[in-house]
C-alpha positions in Angstrom: -139.2 -33.1 -239.6 -142.5 -32.3 -238.0 -143.0 -30.9 -234.5 -146.6 -31.1 -233.4 -148.1 -30.1 -230.0 -150.1 -32.2 -229.1 -148.7 -35.3 -230.8 -150.2 -36.4 -234.0 -150.0 -40.0 -232.7 -152.6 -39.6 -230.0 -156.1 -41.1 -230.3 -158.5 -39.0 -232.5 -160.9 -36.6 -230.9 -164.4 -35.7 -232.3 -163.9 -33.1 -235.0 -165.9 -30.8 -237.2 -163.0 -30.9 -239.6 -164.6 -33.0 -242.4 -167.6 -30.7 -242.5 -165.4 -27.6 -242.6 -163.2 -29.1 -245.4 -166.4 -29.9 -247.4 -167.6 -26.3 -246.9 -164.3 -24.9 -248.1 -164.1 -27.0 -251.3 -167.8 -26.5 -252.1 -168.0 -22.7 -251.6 -164.6 -21.0 -251.7 -162.0 -20.3 -254.4 -158.3 -19.7 -254.6 -157.1 -16.1 -253.9 -154.6 -14.0 -255.8 -152.2 -16.0 -257.9 -152.0 -18.5 -260.7 -155.2 -20.3 -259.6 -157.2 -17.1 -258.7 -160.9 -17.8 -258.8 -160.6 -21.6 -259.3 -162.4 -23.8 -256.8 -160.5 -24.3 -253.5 -158.8 -27.5 -253.0 -157.0 -28.7 -249.8 -153.9 -30.7 -249.9 -153.5 -33.6 -247.5 -151.5 -31.7 -244.9 -153.9 -28.7 -244.8 -156.9 -31.1 -244.6 -155.3 -32.9 -241.6 -154.7 -29.5 -240.0 -158.3 -28.5 -240.4 -159.3 -31.8 -238.8 -157.0 -31.1 -235.8 -157.9 -27.4 -235.6 -161.6 -28.2 -235.3 -161.5 -30.9 -232.7 -164.1 -30.6 -229.9 -164.4 -32.2 -226.5 -166.3 -35.5 -226.6 -169.8 -36.3 -225.2 -169.7 -36.9 -221.4 -167.0 -34.3 -220.9 -167.9 -31.1 -218.9 -167.0 -29.1 -222.0 -168.6 -31.5 -224.5 -168.9 -29.9 -228.0 -166.6 -26.9 -227.2 -163.5 -26.3 -229.2 -160.4 -28.2 -228.0 -157.9 -25.5 -229.0 -158.1 -21.8 -228.2 -154.9 -21.0 -229.9 -153.4 -22.5 -233.1 -149.9 -21.8 -234.5 -148.8 -23.0 -237.9 -145.1 -22.7 -239.0 -144.6 -23.6 -242.6 -142.0 -22.6 -245.2 -142.3 -19.6 -247.5 -144.7 -20.1 -250.4 -146.9 -22.6 -248.6 -150.1 -20.5 -249.2 -150.4 -19.8 -245.5 -152.2 -16.5 -246.0 -154.7 -18.1 -248.4 -155.3 -20.9 -245.9 -155.9 -18.4 -243.2 -158.4 -16.6 -245.5 -160.3 -19.8 -246.1 -160.6 -20.4 -242.4 -161.7 -16.8 -241.8 -164.3 -17.1 -244.6 -165.8 -20.2 -242.8 -165.8 -18.4 -239.4 -167.6 -15.5 -241.0 -170.3 -17.3 -243.0 -173.6 -17.9 -241.1 -174.0 -21.4 -242.4 -170.4 -22.7 -242.1 -170.2 -25.7 -239.7 -167.5 -24.2 -237.4 -169.1 -24.7 -234.0 -170.7 -27.8 -232.5 -174.5 -27.4 -232.5 -175.6 -30.9 -231.7 -174.6 -34.6 -231.8 -176.0 -37.0 -234.4 -177.1 -40.6 -233.8 -173.5 -41.9 -234.3 -172.1 -39.7 -231.6 -170.5 -37.3 -234.1 -170.6 -33.5 -233.7 -172.6 -31.5 -236.2 -171.6 -27.9 -237.0 -173.3 -24.5 -237.3 -172.3 -20.9 -237.9 -171.2 -18.3 -235.3 -173.8 -15.7 -234.3 -172.6 -12.1 -234.9 -168.9 -12.9 -235.6 -166.2 -10.3 -235.3 -163.0 -11.3 -237.2 -159.9 -9.1 -237.3 -157.1 -10.0 -239.7 -153.8 -8.6 -238.4 -150.4 -8.4 -240.2 -147.0 -6.8 -239.8 -147.9 -3.5 -241.4 -151.1 -1.8 -242.5 -150.1 -2.4 -246.1 -149.6 -6.1 -245.6 -152.9 -6.4 -243.6 -154.8 -4.7 -246.4 -153.0 -6.2 -249.4 -152.3 -9.7 -248.2 -154.4 -11.1 -245.3 -157.5 -9.0 -245.9 -157.2 -8.8 -249.7 -157.0 -12.5 -250.0 -160.2 -13.0 -248.0 -161.9 -10.3 -250.1 -160.9 -12.2 -253.3 -161.9 -15.6 -251.9 -165.4 -14.3 -251.1 -166.0 -11.8 -253.9 -165.0 -14.1 -256.7 -166.6 -17.3 -255.4 -170.1 -18.7 -255.0 -170.7 -16.8 -251.7 -170.3 -13.3 -253.0 -174.0 -12.4 -252.7 -173.9 -13.3 -249.0 -171.7 -10.3 -248.1 -171.3 -6.6 -248.5 -167.6 -6.5 -249.4 -165.6 -3.2 -248.9 -162.0 -2.2 -249.0 -161.4 -2.7 -245.3 -164.4 -4.6 -244.0 -166.6 -7.5 -245.1 -170.1 -7.6 -243.5 -172.8 -10.2 -243.7 -175.8 -9.0 -245.7 -177.9 -9.2 -242.5 -175.4 -6.9 -240.8 -174.8 -9.3 -237.9 -171.1 -10.1 -238.4 -167.9 -8.7 -240.0 -164.3 -9.3 -240.8 -161.9 -6.3 -240.8 -158.4 -5.4 -241.8 -156.6 -4.4 -238.6 -153.1 -2.8 -238.7 -152.1 -3.5 -235.1 -153.8 -0.8 -233.2 -154.2 -2.5 -229.8 -155.7 0.4 -228.0 -158.6 0.6 -230.5 -159.3 -3.1 -230.2 -159.1 -3.4 -226.4 -162.8 -3.8 -226.1 -163.4 -5.9 -229.3 -165.9 -8.8 -229.0 -163.7 -11.1 -231.1 -164.9 -14.6 -232.2 -161.9 -15.5 -234.4 -158.7 -13.7 -235.4 -155.7 -14.3 -237.7 -152.2 -13.1 -237.1 -150.2 -13.3 -240.4 -146.4 -13.5 -240.6 -145.9 -13.4 -236.8 -142.1 -13.8 -237.2 -142.2 -10.1 -238.1 -144.1 -9.2 -234.9 -141.0 -7.9 -233.1 -141.8 -4.2 -232.3 -143.3 -3.5 -228.8 -146.5 -2.2 -230.4 -146.9 -5.3 -232.5 -146.4 -7.6 -229.5 -148.7 -5.4 -227.4 -151.4 -5.8 -230.1 -151.0 -9.5 -230.0 -151.2 -9.6 -226.2 -154.3 -7.3 -226.1 -156.1 -9.2 -228.8 -155.3 -12.6 -227.2 -157.0 -11.2 -224.0 -160.1 -10.6 -226.1 -160.6 -14.3 -226.8 -161.9 -14.8 -223.2 -164.8 -12.3 -223.6 -167.4 -14.4 -225.5 -167.9 -17.8 -223.9 -170.7 -18.9 -226.3 -168.8 -17.9 -229.4 -165.9 -20.2 -228.4 -163.3 -17.7 -229.6 -160.0 -18.8 -230.9 -156.8 -17.5 -232.7 -154.8 -18.6 -235.7 -151.1 -17.6 -236.0 -149.4 -18.1 -239.3 -145.6 -17.8 -239.8 -142.4 -18.9 -241.4 -139.7 -20.1 -238.9 -138.6 -17.2 -236.7 -135.0 -16.0 -236.6 -133.7 -16.8 -233.1 -133.1 -14.0 -230.8 -135.3 -11.4 -232.5 -138.0 -11.7 -229.8 -140.9 -12.1 -232.2 -144.4 -13.4 -231.4 -143.6 -16.4 -233.6 -140.4 -17.2 -231.5 -142.4 -16.9 -228.3 -145.2 -19.2 -229.5 -142.6 -21.8 -230.6 -140.9 -21.6 -227.2 -144.3 -22.0 -225.5 -145.0 -25.1 -227.6 -141.5 -26.4 -226.8 -142.1 -26.0 -223.1 -145.3 -28.0 -223.4 -143.6 -30.7 -225.4 -140.8 -31.0 -222.8 -143.3 -31.1 -219.9 -142.2 -27.8 -218.4 -145.7 -26.4 -218.5 -149.1 -27.8 -219.4 -151.6 -26.3 -221.8 -154.1 -28.5 -223.6 -155.6 -25.6 -225.4 -152.6 -24.8 -227.7 -152.1 -26.6 -231.0 -148.7 -25.9 -232.7 -147.5 -27.4 -236.0 -144.0 -26.8 -237.4 -142.6 -28.5 -240.5 -138.9 -28.1 -241.3 -136.1 -29.9 -243.0 -134.2 -32.3 -240.8 -130.7 -31.4 -239.6 -129.3 -34.4 -241.4 -129.5 -32.7 -244.8 -126.2 -31.1 -245.9 -127.1 -27.7 -247.5 -123.6 -27.5 -248.9 -124.5 -30.1 -251.5 -127.1 -30.0 -254.3 -128.5 -33.3 -253.1 -128.8 -32.1 -249.5 -130.5 -28.8 -250.5 -133.1 -30.7 -252.7 -133.9 -33.1 -250.0 -134.2 -30.3 -247.4 -136.6 -28.3 -249.6 -138.7 -31.3 -250.4 -139.0 -32.3 -246.7 -139.9 -28.8 -245.6 -142.4 -28.5 -248.5 -144.5 -31.6 -247.8 -147.5 -31.7 -250.2 -146.7 -28.1 -251.3 -143.9 -29.5 -253.3 -146.4 -30.8 -255.9 -147.2 -27.2 -257.1 -144.0 -25.4 -256.1 -141.1 -24.3 -258.3 -138.6 -26.5 -256.6 -136.0 -26.0 -259.4 -136.4 -22.2 -259.0 -135.8 -22.5 -255.2 -132.7 -24.6 -255.7 -131.4 -22.1 -258.3 -131.7 -19.4 -255.6 -129.6 -21.7 -253.4 -126.9 -21.9 -256.0 -126.8 -18.2 -256.6 -123.6 -16.9 -255.0 -125.3 -13.6 -254.2 -128.1 -15.3 -252.1 -128.1 -14.8 -248.4 -127.5 -18.4 -247.3 -129.0 -18.1 -243.9 -132.1 -16.4 -245.2 -132.5 -19.0 -247.9 -132.2 -21.8 -245.3 -134.8 -20.1 -243.0 -137.5 -19.4 -245.5 -137.2 -22.4 -247.8 -136.3 -25.2 -245.3 -138.1 -23.5 -242.4 -135.2 -24.0 -240.0 -135.0 -21.3 -237.3 -131.7 -19.7 -238.2 -130.6 -16.1 -237.9 -130.1 -14.4 -241.2 -126.5 -13.6 -242.2 -127.7 -10.1 -243.2 -128.1 -9.4 -239.5 -125.0 -7.6 -238.2 -124.8 -9.1 -234.8 -125.5 -12.5 -233.3 -128.7 -11.7 -231.3 -128.9 -15.2 -229.8 -125.4 -14.8 -228.4 -126.2 -11.3 -227.3 -129.2 -12.6 -225.2 -126.8 -15.1 -223.6 -124.7 -12.2 -222.3 -127.6 -10.5 -220.5 -127.0 -9.9 -216.8 -130.0 -8.0 -215.6 -129.0 -8.4 -212.0 -125.9 -6.4 -212.5 -125.9 -2.6 -212.2 -123.2 -0.1 -212.9 -122.5 1.5 -209.5 -122.7 5.2 -209.0 -119.3 6.8 -209.4 -118.0 4.1 -211.7 -115.7 5.0 -214.6 -117.8 4.7 -217.7 -118.1 5.7 -221.3 -121.2 6.9 -223.1 -122.4 6.4 -226.7 -125.0 8.7 -228.3 -126.8 8.3 -231.6 -130.1 9.3 -233.0 -132.5 11.4 -235.1 -134.8 14.3 -234.3 -138.0 13.6 -236.2 -137.8 10.1 -237.5 -136.4 6.8 -236.2 -135.1 7.1 -232.6 -132.4 8.4 -230.3 -130.4 6.5 -227.7 -127.8 6.8 -225.0 -125.8 3.7 -223.9 -123.4 3.4 -220.9 -120.5 1.0 -220.7 -118.5 0.4 -217.5 -114.8 0.5 -218.4 -113.7 -2.0 -215.8 -116.2 -4.8 -216.5 -117.4 -4.1 -220.1 -121.0 -4.1 -218.8 -123.5 -2.1 -220.9 -126.8 -0.6 -220.0 -129.4 1.5 -221.9 -129.5 4.9 -220.2 -132.2 6.3 -222.5 -134.2 5.4 -225.6 -136.7 7.6 -227.4 -138.6 6.0 -230.3 -141.0 7.4 -232.8 -144.4 5.7 -232.3 -145.8 3.8 -235.2 -148.1 5.8 -237.4 -147.1 9.1 -235.7 -147.2 11.9 -238.2 -145.9 14.8 -236.1 -143.3 13.5 -233.6 -140.2 15.1 -232.3 -137.7 13.6 -229.9 -138.3 15.2 -226.5 -135.0 17.2 -226.4 -135.4 18.3 -222.8 -135.7 14.6 -221.7 -132.6 13.7 -223.7 -130.7 16.6 -222.2 -131.8 15.6 -218.6 -130.7 12.0 -219.2 -127.3 13.1 -220.4 -126.9 15.4 -217.4 -128.0 12.6 -215.1 -125.4 10.2 -216.6 -122.6 12.7 -216.0 -123.9 13.3 -212.5 -124.2 9.6 -211.6 -120.9 8.3 -213.1 -117.4 9.3 -213.8 -117.6 9.7 -217.6 -114.2 9.3 -219.3 -115.6 9.9 -222.8 -118.9 10.4 -224.5 -118.8 9.6 -228.2 -121.7 11.3 -229.9 -122.7 11.2 -233.5 -123.5 14.9 -234.0 -125.8 14.6 -237.0 -129.1 16.4 -236.1 -127.7 17.1 -232.7 -124.8 19.5 -233.4 -125.9 22.3 -231.1 -126.7 19.9 -228.3 -123.4 18.1 -228.6 -121.6 21.5 -228.5 -123.7 22.4 -225.4 -122.8 19.2 -223.6 -119.1 19.7 -224.5 -119.3 23.2 -223.0 -121.1 21.9 -219.9 -119.2 18.7 -219.2 -115.8 19.3 -220.9 -114.5 19.2 -224.4 -112.2 16.3 -223.4 -115.2 14.3 -222.2 -117.8 15.0 -225.0 -116.3 14.0 -228.4 -118.0 14.3 -231.8 -117.7 10.8 -233.3 -119.2 10.9 -236.8 -120.6 7.6 -237.9 -120.3 8.5 -241.6 -116.5 8.0 -241.5 -116.3 4.6 -243.2 -112.7 3.8 -242.2 -113.3 4.3 -238.5 -116.9 2.9 -238.5 -116.1 -0.5 -240.0 -113.5 -1.3 -237.4 -115.7 -0.1 -234.5 -118.5 -2.4 -235.8 -116.1 -5.3 -236.2 -114.8 -4.8 -232.7 -118.3 -4.7 -231.2 -119.3 -7.9 -233.1 -116.2 -9.6 -231.9 -116.8 -8.6 -228.3 -120.3 -10.2 -228.5 -119.0 -13.4 -229.9 -116.1 -13.7 -227.5 -118.3 -12.7 -224.5 -116.1 -9.8 -223.6 -119.1 -7.6 -222.8 -122.3 -8.1 -220.8 -125.5 -6.0 -220.7 -128.6 -5.2 -218.7 -131.0 -7.3 -220.8 -133.0 -4.3 -221.8 -135.5 -5.3 -224.5 -135.2 -2.0 -226.4 -131.4 -2.3 -226.7 -131.7 -6.0 -227.6 -134.3 -5.2 -230.3 -132.1 -2.6 -231.9 -129.1 -5.0 -231.9 -131.3 -7.5 -233.7 -132.6 -5.0 -236.2 -129.2 -4.0 -237.4 -128.4 -5.4 -240.9 -125.1 -5.5 -242.7 -124.3 -3.3 -245.6 -121.4 -4.9 -247.4 -118.8 -2.6 -248.9 -116.4 -3.2 -251.8 -113.6 -3.1 -249.3 -111.7 -5.9 -247.6 -109.6 -6.2 -244.5 -106.1 -7.6 -244.3 -107.5 -11.2 -244.3 -109.6 -10.5 -247.4 -112.9 -10.4 -245.6 -115.6 -7.9 -246.8 -116.0 -4.9 -244.6 -119.5 -3.7 -243.6 -121.5 -1.0 -242.1 -125.0 -1.3 -240.4 -128.3 -0.1 -241.7 -132.0 -0.8 -241.3 -133.5 -3.6 -243.3 -135.0 -0.8 -245.6 -135.2 2.9 -245.4 -138.8 3.2 -244.2 -138.6 0.2 -241.8 -140.2 0.7 -238.3 -137.3 -1.5 -237.0 -134.8 1.0 -235.6 -131.1 0.6 -234.9 -130.0 3.8 -233.1 -129.6 2.0 -229.8 -127.3 -0.5 -231.5 -125.2 2.3 -232.9 -125.1 4.0 -229.5 -123.9 0.7 -228.0 -121.1 0.5 -230.7 -120.0 4.1 -229.9 -120.0 3.4 -226.2 -117.9 0.3 -226.7 -115.5 2.0 -229.0 -115.0 4.7 -226.3 -114.4 1.9 -223.8 -111.7 0.4 -226.1 -110.0 3.7 -226.3 -110.2 4.1 -222.5 -108.6 0.7 -221.9 -105.8 1.5 -224.4 -105.2 4.8 -222.7 -105.1 3.3 -219.3 -108.0 5.4 -218.1 -108.4 5.7 -214.4 -111.0 7.3 -212.2 -110.5 11.0 -211.6 -109.7 12.3 -208.2 -112.9 14.2 -207.3 -113.3 16.8 -204.7 -116.7 16.7 -203.1 -118.2 19.8 -201.5 -120.7 19.2 -198.8 -123.6 21.7 -198.6 
């Protein structure tokens, strides 16, 4: 199944595509992999994409010769050589003689292309390592090992034209540093991983740069595998943007979005269905893919089925390694609802001091409505960062002042002295050490929270920080089973050094567990005596 905005069936526009394709196959090579250094060769799908990506407005139009699309998003399954394709396009946009902008019209009314004057091309990826090793490294190999090597000064983090009038750079999502960039073309690689606020801010800032150089006709290319629903990634937002255009809810003739996935009719529970789904999602890529190896992964009982479906059939499904249903969580958002002052509530507190993040979550006992009271996150690439303890202390104090706190469940790790201080200040019956390393208690608290989400027994304020942490939490399966024989699980980050934090999710779990205990105990508001001064 192919979703394309605008439709592939519309009448053809003038395009520089044939000239760009000819330049790629005459001057570029394959990047890292089995075909490294061999002459570049476009399959039929990528050739068609180049034709569409380089369409221009026709003669007689006020914008005659200018690019039709300012923004292009391509969503293809894992292993489709998306990064390499992006590097080929970047190489064309960088070379002084590549026919990437309309310079004139020939006698047949067709556009003729020329290079960009003084191009600036950032290649952006999920992490600095990916930007350097994948997106940028692929471009470096494509140019350094091909016929155009002598046309560039090629370094480890920037490629410059020999004349010095244009460059491509590896950029690890530093939006502040790029706010004034005079971009002519940019590549965002693996945008389904752009979920952190800093990554999304980088995308927003850099997209704003595309309006700075009118004559350069700046544009952006986003490359991705299908996004997991509910994670709030750039890829998910771009797909929703395209869907709104397709459904006529908004109009934008400057976006081209292409998504290939397996149709829903294929039954992934059968070998035949899995094969048909992979082949449909692959398109021409199937000719050089290890289809049997992909299917073998699908048969492996240890494979995460949801992840396999998303990356190999390009269907937008949430991975089963995720602890909570983020799509369902978003449905439960009630940003218009506030927890009134004086309400009977519970608090959940979890966090670190130097790494990761620290969070405080409030739950109203009567309604089950949660809100993020505080979140302190370590900035990306920060070497010396400590949670602002005074701010945390002030936020906890404000929560006890504002609401009638029945219990605060706090994981004391890293915060032992502070938890003791809060217990002394607010009462030992109100502030309880709740250690999250107690496996027996933790697995049932997590299961209760997950069930509450599915059943819709809770609501929340829609805070993106809390939602992001809920979506980041992954399951760590244990060799333990419940009474029904189901595997028990804890939550963890996707990997130890991941920038995707989960502390607010844990704080939400603790707050909800405290709320469950409050309901079971028949908790009621305390009779408070107010002193007027």
